[in-house]
VODO-741620 format. One record per residue: x, z, y of N, C-alpha, C in turn. Coordinates in steps of 0.02 Angstrom, whole numbers, padded with zeros to 5 digits. Atoms other than C-alpha are relative to their C-alpha. Example, Ala and Ser with C-alpha at 12.3 -4.5 7.8 and 13.67 -1.06 7.14 Angstrom:
PT    npx    npz    npy   capx   capz   capy    cpx    cpz    cpy
PT  00045  00000 -00059  00615  00390 -00225  00045  00000  00060
PT -00042 -00003 -00059  00684  00357 -00053 -00039  00037  00055
//
This chain:
PT    npx    npz    npy   capx   capz   capy    cpx    cpz    cpy
PT -00018 -00046 -00021 -01202  00638 -00171  00074  00005 -00035
PT -00055 -00013  00044 -01079  00621 -00322  00063 -00038  00072
PT -00038  00041 -00033 -00976  00467 -00220 -00011  00028  00078
PT -00033 -00043 -00058 -00987  00569 -00045  00035  00058 -00016
PT -00056 -00048  00026 -00891  00711 -00139  00069 -00028 -00003
PT -00065  00044  00005 -00776  00585 -00181  00025 -00015  00046
PT -00012  00048 -00057 -00759  00486 -00031  00045  00081  00052
PT -00024 -00050 -00026 -00737  00670  00051  00079  00020 -00055
PT -00068 -00028  00045 -00596  00713 -00058  00061 -00046  00025
PT -00049  00043 -00011 -00486  00552 -00031 -00005  00015  00090
PT  00004 -00009 -00094 -00547  00589  00172  00078  00052  00026
PT -00051 -00054  00012 -00433  00753  00146  00065 -00017  00007
PT -00060  00012 -00004 -00293  00687  00062  00003 -00052  00046
PT -00045  00050 -00076 -00257  00564  00204 -00010  00020  00050
PT  00020 -00046 -00050 -00313  00686  00327  00095  00053 -00003
PT -00062 -00053  00021 -00172  00808  00232  00068 -00037  00004
PT -00057  00048 -00002 -00045  00656  00238  00034 -00013  00067
PT  00000  00021 -00064 -00077  00620  00411  00029  00048  00049
PT -00007 -00061 -00030 -00058  00768  00476  00062  00027 -00011
PT -00073 -00029 -00016  00117  00798  00414  00053 -00049  00012
PT -00032  00028 -00026  00177  00652  00428  00000 -00003  00089
PT -00012  00027 -00068  00135  00652  00621  00034  00052  00023
PT -00044 -00071 -00014  00215  00854  00612  00078 -00045 -00006
PT -00079  00003 -00017  00385  00776  00572  00034 -00063  00020
PT -00006  00072 -00067  00365  00609  00701  00010  00029  00059
PT  00003 -00019 -00086  00353  00736  00842  00073  00043 -00042
PT -00053 -00028  00010  00487  00846  00753  00062 -00046  00008
PT -00075  00062  00005  00633  00688  00753 -00032 -00026  00093
PT -00015  00014 -00044  00561  00668  00909  00035  00049  00051
PT -00001 -00053 -00019  00573  00836  00985  00081  00010  00015
PT -00063 -00011  00010  00742  00862  00914  00050 -00068  00008
PT -00060  00046 -00017  00848  00708  00944 -00051 -00056  00024
PT  00034  00033 -00059  00716  00613  01059  00010 -00070 -00011
PT  00011  00050  00017  00693  00475  00957 -00079 -00019 -00023
PT  00101  00031  00038  00476  00395  00918  00031 -00052 -00015
PT -00001  00075  00040  00495  00290  00772 -00063 -00027 -00001
PT  00089  00003 -00016  00304  00294  00798 -00001 -00079  00037
PT  00047  00051 -00067  00329  00175  00951  00063 -00057 -00004
PT -00044  00068 -00012  00483  00041  00896 -00047 -00051 -00037
PT  00039  00073  00000  00410 -00113  00891  00048 -00060  00006
PT -00023  00052  00008  00473 -00297  00864 -00047 -00060  00055
PT  00024  00046 -00054  00472 -00419  01009 -00046  00016  00058
PT  00052 -00029 -00048  00351 -00296  01102 -00070 -00021 -00025
PT  00076 -00013  00024  00195 -00333  01005 -00013 -00002 -00081
PT  00008  00002  00096  00238 -00322  00801  00006  00069  00007
PT  00000 -00070 -00015  00214 -00112  00815  00018  00008 -00081
PT -00048 -00026  00063  00339 -00090  00657  00007  00081 -00025
PT  00010 -00069  00006  00357  00090  00667 -00059  00051 -00011
PT  00093 -00029  00008  00163  00132  00699 -00040 -00031 -00066
PT  00022  00017  00027  00131  00019  00566  00025  00043 -00074
PT -00041 -00041  00083  00258  00112  00420 -00014  00054  00020
PT  00019 -00096 -00010  00192  00292  00505 -00072  00003 -00043
PT  00085 -00008  00017  00019  00234  00479  00006 -00015 -00072
PT -00012  00017  00068  00063  00165  00303  00022  00079 -00035
PT -00012 -00063  00039  00147  00344  00256 -00052  00046  00023
PT  00031 -00051 -00008  00016  00443  00324 -00038 -00015 -00018
PT  00078 -00005  00020 -00137  00361  00247  00026  00000 -00083
PT -00011  00003  00073 -00025  00383  00074 -00031  00045 -00039
PT  00040 -00061  00041 -00136  00517  00044 -00054 -00021 -00029
PT  00012  00019  00021 -00263  00418  00013  00001 -00034 -00081
PT -00036  00031  00061 -00177  00324 -00118  00005  00058 -00047
PT -00016 -00047  00044 -00112  00482 -00214 -00025  00053 -00011
PT  00053 -00037  00005 -00287  00565 -00199 -00037 -00056 -00070
PT  00059  00043  00046 -00378  00410 -00286  00044 -00013 -00055
PT -00031 -00017  00061 -00239  00412 -00427  00009  00050 -00042
PT -00019 -00049  00003 -00227  00575 -00441 -00079  00028 -00064
PT  00093 -00021  00036 -00431  00612 -00477 -00025 -00059 -00023
PT  00027  00031  00029 -00476  00467 -00523 -00072 -00046  00024
PT  00076  00029 -00026 -00583  00378 -00385 -00003 -00057  00050
PT  00007  00044 -00034 -00601  00213 -00310 -00030  00024  00060
PT  00020 -00027 -00053 -00643  00231 -00143 -00044 -00051  00030
PT  00046  00053 -00005 -00797  00161 -00074  00004 -00025  00055
PT  00002  00010 -00043 -00822  00045  00052 -00015  00045  00084
PT  00014 -00036 -00063 -00888  00154  00185  00084  00046  00010
PT -00048 -00052 -00025 -00745  00252  00171  00060 -00020  00054
PT -00039  00037 -00068 -00647  00109  00279  00007  00010  00061
PT -00011 -00030 -00081 -00690  00173  00438  00033  00087 -00004
PT -00051 -00079  00004 -00639  00349  00384  00058 -00028 -00002
PT -00054 -00007 -00003 -00482  00271  00339  00017 -00022  00081
PT -00017  00005 -00068 -00469  00201  00516  00005  00051  00063
PT -00007 -00059 -00037 -00535  00328  00614  00068  00073 -00010
PT -00061 -00031  00023 -00394  00438  00522  00051 -00015  00035
PT -00048  00050 -00021 -00271  00330  00558  00038 -00016  00084
PT -00004  00026 -00084 -00325  00283  00764  00019  00097  00023
PT -00001 -00093 -00031 -00334  00486  00775  00081  00031 -00015
PT -00077 -00024 -00008 -00157  00510  00709  00046  00003  00066
PT -00023 -00016 -00063 -00103  00455  00861  00010  00043  00046
PT  00018 -00045 -00043 -00181  00552  00956  00035  00056 -00016
PT -00016 -00059  00052 -00138  00701  00833  00056 -00006  00035
PT -00069 -00011 -00010  00035  00665  00879  00033  00015  00086
PT  00027  00021 -00079  00009  00671  01065  00012  00065  00032
PT -00007 -00044  00014 -00041  00819  01026  00041  00097  00011
PT -00041 -00055  00027  00055  00920  00941  00068 -00011  00040
PT -00032 -00026 -00043  00188  00865  01085 -00019  00036  00058
PT  00000 -00060 -00060  00104  00940  01210 -00002  00050 -00026
PT -00003 -00057  00020  00088  01085  01120  00059  00056  00001
PT -00054 -00032  00015  00264  01110  01089  00050 -00028  00056
PT -00057  00004 -00084  00352  01014  01252  00015  00052  00037
PT -00009 -00021 -00043  00425  01122  01354  00052 -00027  00047
PT -00039  00046 -00068  00513  01107  01533  00046  00067  00034
PT -00024 -00068 -00024  00639  01241  01586 -00019  00055 -00030
PT  00027 -00073  00033  00556  01359  01473 -00043  00005  00006
PT  00088 -00025 -00004  00386  01335  01511 -00056 -00061 -00016
PT  00030  00040  00064  00281  01262  01387 -00070 -00060  00062
PT  00036  00037 -00038  00189  01102  01462 -00074  00012 -00006
PT  00068 -00002  00013  00009  01148  01391 -00022  00080  00046
PT  00008 -00046 -00066  00033  01291  01533 -00024 -00035  00046
PT -00011  00004 -00058  00036  01202  01648 -00056 -00057  00026
PT  00069  00075  00010 -00092  01025  01627 -00023  00015 -00065
PT  00055  00009  00048 -00228  00980  01513  00040 -00040 -00044
PT -00038  00044  00049 -00188  00874  01363 -00022 -00055  00018
PT  00035  00088 -00049 -00293  00719  01443  00048 -00011  00050
PT -00060  00003 -00058 -00181  00745  01600  00072 -00044 -00030
PT -00042  00017  00022 -00044  00736  01483  00000 -00058 -00017
PT -00004  00065  00060 -00090  00584  01364 -00001 -00046  00056
PT  00026  00061 -00020 -00139  00490  01496  00071 -00034  00071
PT -00079  00011 -00047  00040  00523  01627  00038 -00024 -00053
PT -00042  00010  00032  00124  00502  01452  00012 -00099 -00037
PT  00036  00079  00016  00045  00327  01414  00003 -00056  00056
PT -00013  00009 -00066  00028  00276  01605  00093  00010  00002
PT -00073 -00013  00006  00231  00317  01612  00061 -00008 -00052
PT -00027 -00003  00040  00313  00238  01490  00065 -00039 -00016
PT -00073  00014  00000  00491  00179  01479  00018 -00039 -00081
PT -00030  00015  00047  00553  00069  01351  00057 -00034  00002
PT -00035  00042  00000  00721  00021  01276  00014 -00057 -00016
PT -00007  00083  00037  00766 -00150  01235  00061 -00017 -00014
PT -00045  00032  00045  00864 -00217  01122  00005 -00080 -00033
PT -00034  00066  00034  00967 -00378  01033  00056  00003 -00070
PT -00048 -00009  00076  01034 -00369  00851  00025  00060 -00002
PT -00014 -00067  00021  01061 -00195  00850  00035  00041  00083
PT -00023 -00029 -00071  01133 -00168  01042 -00039  00012  00054
PT  00050 -00019 -00034  01022 -00089  01156  00035  00016  00103
PT -00032 -00028 -00093  01037 -00056  01365 -00021  00078  00021
PT  00020 -00044 -00005  01069  00070  01421 -00046  00044  00036
PT  00084 -00020 -00043  00920  00121  01566 -00060 -00023 -00021
PT  00059 -00018  00042  00767  00147  01480 -00052 -00055  00075
PT  00040  00049 -00062  00618 -00005  01599 -00062  00047 -00010
PT  00079 -00046 -00033  00460  00083  01674 -00040 -00083 -00043
PT  00025  00075  00018  00346 -00053  01598 -00090  00017  00034
PT  00061 -00030 -00027  00196  00037  01706 -00065  00017 -00025
PT  00048 -00003 -00003  00040  00079  01702 -00054 -00031 -00032
PT  00035  00067  00039 -00057 -00087  01622  00031 -00007 -00059
PT -00028  00025  00045  00104 -00117  01511  00016  00068 -00034
PT -00004 -00055  00050  00091  00070  01440 -00077  00029 -00043
PT  00072 -00015  00024 -00086  00070  01403 -00022 -00076 -00056
PT  00006  00048  00044 -00054 -00107  01309  00047  00006 -00070
PT -00062 -00044  00051  00091 -00027  01224 -00026  00049 -00047
PT  00008 -00042  00023 -00008  00112  01180 -00056 -00026 -00046
PT  00062  00010  00011 -00149  00009  01122  00021 -00014 -00085
PT -00042  00027  00052 -00011 -00080  00985  00010  00054 -00016
PT -00010 -00052  00051  00028  00071  00919 -00076  00012 -00032
PT  00079 -00037  00049 -00153  00117  00880  00014 -00035 -00050
PT  00020  00029  00037 -00162 -00042  00795  00037  00012 -00063
PT -00053  00003  00050  00001 -00022  00702 -00034  00062 -00041
PT  00027 -00055  00037 -00084  00142  00643 -00059 -00004 -00045
PT  00037  00041  00017 -00222  00055  00601 -00009 -00046 -00063
PT -00009  00063  00044 -00167 -00085  00490  00043  00029 -00047
PT -00021 -00016  00037 -00054  00044  00393 -00049  00021 -00031
PT  00035 -00016  00058 -00186  00116  00320 -00086 -00037 -00009
PT  00042  00043  00027 -00295 -00019  00307  00027 -00043 -00070
PT -00067 -00005  00055 -00142 -00069  00207 -00042  00005 -00073
PT -00008 -00030  00060 -00185  00062  00077 -00042  00007 -00029
PT  00056 -00006  00030 -00367  00057  00067 -00011 -00076 -00031
PT  00012  00043 -00007 -00351 -00122  00046  00034 -00015 -00079
PT -00019 -00001  00050 -00236 -00107 -00098 -00030  00021 -00053
PT  00077 -00048  00048 -00347  00029 -00176 -00040 -00066 -00028
PT  00091  00032  00012 -00503 -00084 -00183  00023 -00071 -00030
PT -00021  00067  00029 -00385 -00241 -00266  00063  00032 -00078
PT  00009 -00030  00089 -00340 -00123 -00436 -00070 -00038 -00023
PT  00056  00009  00059 -00435 -00173 -00591 -00055  00075  00004
PT  00031 -00042  00000 -00584 -00050 -00604 -00048  00002 -00042
PT  00039  00007  00022 -00719 -00013 -00716 -00075 -00014  00059
PT  00036 -00008 -00058 -00883 -00064 -00603 -00078  00066 -00016
PT  00058 -00058  00018 -01014  00032 -00715  00035  00081  00019
PT -00015 -00076 -00029 -00905  00203 -00704  00032  00014  00071
PT -00040  00005 -00070 -00817  00157 -00534  00058  00050 -00013
PT -00076 -00043  00046 -00651  00207 -00632  00043 -00022  00029
PT -00082  00040  00023 -00474  00141 -00609  00002 -00001 -00083
PT  00002 -00017  00077 -00421  00090 -00778  00064  00028 -00015
PT -00075 -00028  00017 -00281  00160 -00852  00019 -00048 -00058
PT -00040  00030  00045 -00132  00072 -00947  00002  00007 -00052
PT  00035 -00028  00089 -00164  00076 -01123  00109 -00038 -00021
PT -00057  00037  00013  00016 -00076 -01142  00002 -00041  00009
PT -00035  00053 -00044  00101 -00215 -01112  00060 -00033 -00046
PT -00034  00055  00021  00173 -00375 -01194  00026 -00054  00012
PT -00008  00072 -00030  00292 -00480 -01138  00056 -00064 -00071
PT -00037  00028  00051  00365 -00629 -01213  00050 -00045  00051
PT -00061  00054 -00061  00531 -00761 -01139  00002 -00054 -00036
PT  00028  00073  00047  00537 -00939 -01174  00067 -00053  00051
PT -00036  00022 -00015  00678 -01048 -01132 -00023 -00077  00040
PT  00056  00044 -00023  00576 -01204 -01094 -00051 -00007  00012
PT  00068  00016 -00019  00425 -01272 -01018 -00056 -00007 -00063
PT  00043 -00002  00061  00360 -01330 -01189 -00017  00077 -00022
PT  00006 -00053  00039  00382 -01159 -01276 -00057  00041  00036
PT  00058 -00032 -00016  00287 -01067 -01147 -00068 -00025 -00006
PT  00088  00031  00029  00140 -01194 -01147 -00034 -00006 -00066
PT  00023  00020  00073  00131 -01177 -01332 -00030  00065  00001
PT  00007 -00084 -00014  00126 -00975 -01281 -00101 -00014  00010
PT  00049  00016 -00060 -00011 -01021 -01147 -00073 -00021 -00061
PT  00067  00044  00047 -00142 -01150 -01275 -00012  00059 -00043
PT  00013 -00091  00061 -00108 -00990 -01415 -00028  00017  00003
PT  00053 -00062 -00031 -00179 -00872 -01314 -00072  00001  00023
PT  00077  00000 -00017 -00319 -00935 -01224 -00034 -00036 -00064
PT  00033  00050  00072 -00374 -01053 -01410 -00042  00080 -00021
PT  00038 -00044  00057 -00403 -00883 -01491 -00045  00068  00068
PT  00031 -00025 -00061 -00453 -00774 -01314 -00055 -00047  00019
PT  00073  00016 -00017 -00590 -00887 -01296 -00044 -00004 -00031
PT  00034 -00027  00061 -00651 -00877 -01454 -00021  00077 -00020
PT  00009 -00092  00003 -00657 -00684 -01404  00057  00038 -00046
PT -00057  00003  00046 -00523 -00667 -01535  00061  00078  00024
PT -00060 -00011 -00020 -00419 -00544 -01437  00052  00046  00003
PT -00055 -00029  00059 -00325 -00453 -01564  00028 -00060 -00004
PT -00048  00035  00041 -00285 -00593 -01646  00043 -00028  00050
PT -00040  00036 -00067 -00230 -00668 -01455  00066  00035  00003
PT -00045 -00050 -00001 -00117 -00527 -01441  00055  00000 -00049
PT -00069 -00010  00072 -00035 -00521 -01618  00022 -00056 -00012
PT  00000  00083 -00003 -00029 -00734 -01586  00065  00040  00049
PT -00036 -00030 -00075  00070 -00655 -01412  00057 -00014 -00036
PT -00044 -00051 -00025  00195 -00566 -01482  00062 -00019 -00045
PT -00057  00047  00042  00292 -00683 -01607  00003 -00064  00040
PT -00033  00065  00011  00291 -00827 -01518  00064  00000  00050
PT -00067 -00044 -00011  00460 -00751 -01420  00042  00049  00003
PT -00034 -00062  00035  00593 -00637 -01421 -00030  00033  00093
PT  00026 -00087 -00043  00519 -00466 -01321  00055  00002  00046
PT -00044 -00034 -00058  00690 -00459 -01211  00037 -00078  00033
PT -00032  00082 -00040  00771 -00601 -01068  00052 -00002 -00043
PT -00080  00031  00045  00929 -00689 -01155  00013 -00029  00088
PT -00032  00006 -00046  00971 -00692 -00967 -00019 -00084  00042
PT  00057  00076 -00013  00976 -00887 -00893 -00031 -00056 -00036
PT  00049  00033  00052  00919 -00940 -01054 -00068 -00010  00011
PT  00087 -00050 -00011  00736 -00862 -01003 -00004 -00057  00070
PT  00032  00046 -00063  00661 -01002 -00898 -00068  00021  00010
PT  00096 -00032  00016  00461 -00934 -00926  00033  00074 -00020
PT  00002 -00060  00056  00401 -00771 -00988 -00089 -00013  00017
PT  00077 -00016  00024  00207 -00740 -01030 -00023  00081  00009
PT -00001 -00044  00017  00140 -00564 -01037 -00069  00027  00018
PT  00090 -00034 -00017 -00038 -00453 -01070  00017  00076  00025
PT  00017 -00101  00009 -00075 -00294 -01032 -00069  00000  00015
PT  00045 -00033  00000 -00198 -00219 -01063 -00034  00063  00010
PT  00015 -00072 -00026 -00303 -00071 -00983 -00067  00026 -00027
PT  00067 -00027  00062 -00449  00041 -01040 -00028  00054  00065
PT  00032 -00039 -00059 -00587  00132 -00924 -00012  00079 -00043
PT  00012 -00098  00046 -00599  00346 -00978 -00070  00018 -00008
PT  00076 -00022 -00011 -00776  00334 -00943 -00036 -00035 -00052
PT  00070  00040  00028 -00867  00212 -01055  00077 -00034 -00053
PT -00035  00029  00055 -00693  00156 -01180 -00001 -00091  00016
PT -00039  00064 -00013 -00686 -00026 -01102  00038 -00023  00013
PT -00054  00025  00015 -00561 -00132 -01126  00014 -00055  00040
PT -00003  00052 -00060 -00481 -00253 -00978  00076 -00024 -00033
PT -00072  00024  00017 -00345 -00378 -01057  00010 -00034  00051
PT -00029  00058 -00061 -00239 -00502 -00923  00054 -00013 -00005
PT -00018  00037  00033 -00142 -00624 -00967  00032 -00061  00052
PT -00068  00019 -00055  00006 -00694 -00852  00057 -00034 -00013
PT -00075  00028  00008  00151 -00809 -00829  00028 -00022  00065
PT -00041 -00007 -00046  00277 -00816 -00733  00073 -00037 -00003
PT -00061  00050  00014  00448 -00936 -00698  00053  00025  00053
PT -00047 -00040 -00017  00624 -00868 -00665  00031 -00065  00063
PT -00027  00047 -00077  00687 -00932 -00478  00052  00008  00020
PT -00100 -00026  00004  00878 -00964 -00513  00030 -00011  00099
PT -00026 -00001 -00095  00899 -00991 -00304 -00017  00085  00016
PT  00020 -00058 -00032  00793 -00821 -00275  00025  00072 -00039
PT -00021 -00037  00045  00847 -00730 -00410 -00048  00058 -00006
PT  00050 -00035  00009  00696 -00674 -00451 -00070 -00035 -00034
PT  00046  00041  00017  00531 -00697 -00554 -00077  00001  00051
PT  00056  00026 -00053  00379 -00795 -00478 -00063 -00028 -00060
PT  00054  00041  00045  00195 -00808 -00546 -00008 -00066  00009
PT  00035  00063 -00002  00112 -00960 -00593 -00062  00022 -00015
PT  00079 -00020  00027 -00054 -00914 -00558 -00065 -00038 -00001
PT  00056  00034  00026 -00137 -01057 -00623  00000  00020 -00090
PT  00014 -00023  00080 -00128 -00981 -00795 -00022  00054 -00030
PT  00035 -00087  00012 -00190 -00812 -00761 -00071  00013 -00030
PT  00044 -00011 -00002 -00313 -00750 -00860 -00035  00087 -00007
PT  00069 -00055 -00023 -00447 -00590 -00838 -00059  00013 -00062
PT  00051  00018  00014 -00548 -00552 -00965 -00041  00105 -00013
PT  00003 -00073  00049 -00654 -00353 -01008 -00028 -00016 -00058
PT  00021 -00002  00065 -00720 -00316 -01175 -00013  00070 -00027
PT  00002 -00067  00027 -00795 -00180 -01259  00033  00018 -00055
PT -00058  00013  00050 -00686 -00229 -01411  00048  00032  00012
PT -00067 -00050 -00017 -00551 -00085 -01429  00081 -00065 -00052
PT -00054  00022  00001 -00368 -00167 -01435  00044  00021 -00005
PT -00035 -00007 -00016 -00216 -00128 -01458  00062 -00040 -00001
PT -00028  00059 -00012 -00051 -00183 -01391  00080  00045  00016
PT -00035 -00027 -00006  00114 -00131 -01432  00057  00010  00068
PT -00048 -00023 -00062  00222 -00052 -01260  00074 -00036  00013
PT -00078 -00007 -00012  00389 -00122 -01213  00045  00010  00082
//
């Protein structure tokens, strides 16, 4: 029952942001005639619907982080259903607020008829490099249903992305709680030999379950601030803890500076993560 209640809280959070997003999209469409959610790349990539679905599903993320609830696997079905339902809710809002010659559409036809008409009479504006043709092109009933299906998939993918991200975050299996950030320690190095020494020193102590010693030893391996182009590598220790059982989690990672792309890139071969009952401390930087 507790898991059911937790999932219900997340569903309500996701449904709320989905409704708000739908209302905002319909407001933009009715006021400026721009249906952002219908924007696609090369007619097959639902970029607008994907982004809209991502924003609409943000409630799951904020709910999970605010209430420290890790979504269960069965929540994924609810995420997909609400994400898909957002597409049809958008059309329902249009149906309720759209007027023609001062008369509400809802007074003339049913919602199902409006939905069918809108999908089967879809017209698209095509463009290339920011330049659009002036006359919209009607893609017919078959094309309309296909186009609607692509948008529905986009909304669903946006929600699934949020769910998968939440599922990937470190958590305590016993308590089903997300781990809280406790501290982080980063050191920088100019050569591969220096960072290799840091890696070997850390792993030697961590493999012997001397976790606090591994943190203290890492602290003196290099400067805690990057020295610009001189810093070619970095190693980071991150510590999190479970608020339920106070179990601690330690992660060690190494990155390399890519001078061409001007960004740090992770070297996954040296990743290390471990849970422990031992309480460890790390200075924040």
